[in-house]
N, C-alpha and C positions, 0 to 999 in steps of 0.2 A: 616482563618481557621479556620472560624465560618463556609465555603461552605464544607469546607474535612467534619466536624462535621455532617452536614447536608447530604452530597454526603455517606456517613461510616453508616446511623443510616437508613439500608434498611429497616428495619421493618415499618418506617413511613408513614403513610396513606397520606400526603402534602409531602409526598418527593418526584415524577414526579414533582409534578409543583415546587419543588427549582432544578432539576436538568435542568428542563426545559429550565428555566430562568437563568441559570447562563451564567456566561461573562467568556470566552477565554481569558481576559488579564492575569492573572497570568503566562501564557506562557512566559517563555525571549526570551524578543522579536532576541534576539545574535541566538535564538536556532532556530524559528519560520523563520528567514532569512538565515539559514545553510538548515532548512529542503525546504523551498522556491528554492532555487536556485540547490538542487541534483532536487528536482522533475522536474524542468522547463527545466534544461541540459535532463534528461533522455526525455521526451517526446518532445523538441525539433529535441531531434534523431530520437525517435519513434514513432512519433507522435501521437499528441492530445485526437483523436481518441478512443484509446484506453482507455481513463484516469475513463469514465463515468462505462465503464467494466469493469472495475480493483476494481474500489469502488463495485459495486453489484454486483460479483464473490468472493467477500472477505467476502462481506454478512455483511456491514457493512451499510445497508440500513433502518436496525433499530434502530442504534446509533447514524446516524445523524436525523432519523424524533426524536428522542427524542430529542434534542438538540435544541431550537428557535433558535437560530445563524446559527447552521449548515442547518437547516430546511428551511431558507430562502436563503442562499446562496445556496441549489439544486433547489431548482423556479424559481431562479433568470437566473443559470447558462442551467439547464434547456428548460427554455419558450424564453430567449432574442434572436433576431433573427442575433444577433452580432456572429461570431463564437469567435472571438478574447476575448469577456467578458464573452461566457460561458466559455474557457479555464480559466481564469483567477478568476472566479467562483469555477470550480472543483477544479484546483491549489491550493483555499484559503481552501479547504474541505479536500484535502488529507495533506494541509500540518498541519493544525489545528490536525489533527489526526493522523498524524507520530510526532509532537512532543511531544503531551499525551504519545505516546506507547514509543520514547524516555526517558523522564522523569520517566513514570511509570518503566522502565525496568532498568534504573540507567546505561543504554549505556554511555559508553564512560566519565563517572563519572559526567551527568549533574544534579543529585539527588542530590549526595553529593555537588553542589556546588549549585542548589535551592531545597534544602529539603522539604518548605514547598509544592512550586508546584509541587516534585518529590510524596508530601504525598497527593497533591489533584487527581494529573494524574491517579496514584496507585486506590483510591478509584473509582474516574469516572469510569474507567476500569474495574476495576473487579465488578463491580452493574451492571455492563452492556456485561460484558462477557458473555462467558460459556463455558471458559478457559483460559489458558495463551497465548493464541494463538496472535501474535502483525504478523498482515496480513502483512501493509505495510512496515515494519521496513524486515519481509520477503523477500519482492517483491521489496523493491527498495536498501536495505544495503544488504542482503543476494539473488541477482536470480538465480534464476533455473535452472541449465544447464542442456539444450534440445538437446538431438543429430539429428541434424535434416536430413531428409534423401534427402531434394533437397543438402546438404552440401557434406553427404556422395558420392553425385550418382554424387557430381563432382569430388571427391577426389578420385575415384576407380582408379584402373586403368586399361588400357585397357582391352578389356575382351582376346584377340588373347597374350596379355602378361604372363593371368594369365594361359593359356589354357597347357603348359608348366612346368609350377611350381605346385610341388606338395604338396598345405599345406592344413592341414582340414580344408574345410569351403569356398577353391578359386575358386571351382568350381559355386557353390552357387549364389558364391556373383556374378561374372562374366555371372553368368544365373539374377539372378535379375538385374543389373545391364544394360544388353545387351541395347542397342538402338533396342528401336519398340520391344524388351520383356517387 
């Protein structure tokens, strides 16, 4: 509980040292294992190469740099020659941040089960966040639905079948997806 008070006192000049040395051991093991499994299953399907980009695209760099443990993981993951070790490091970073977001947002009742950990996670993210944005939760739990132009092109009916049909935009669709057009 002392760490929660240290984080919550955002006006303290000594606070950056306290948060940078915070241990993430307060995160429930069962939650971190589930988050790790989710992240690994996603990247086994889509590839691990995009994981560092996800972390930077979501502007988590300053948060990572603020915490010594995450900063060390980032340094190792970024400089190792082993792809497996690099992937493991980035997964650990994403797992930690996703676990914090889940606890801070009370997703699926985690903070009700672990109220002290939920308070710590909330205070930590509130201090480092620009708003209520939970980027990794949004990415892994609520993935955006992209309309792939390749999928539309694949699913578009042949142009000769559209020419006899009077549908608004059908001729435009046929022209847009015509082979060589």
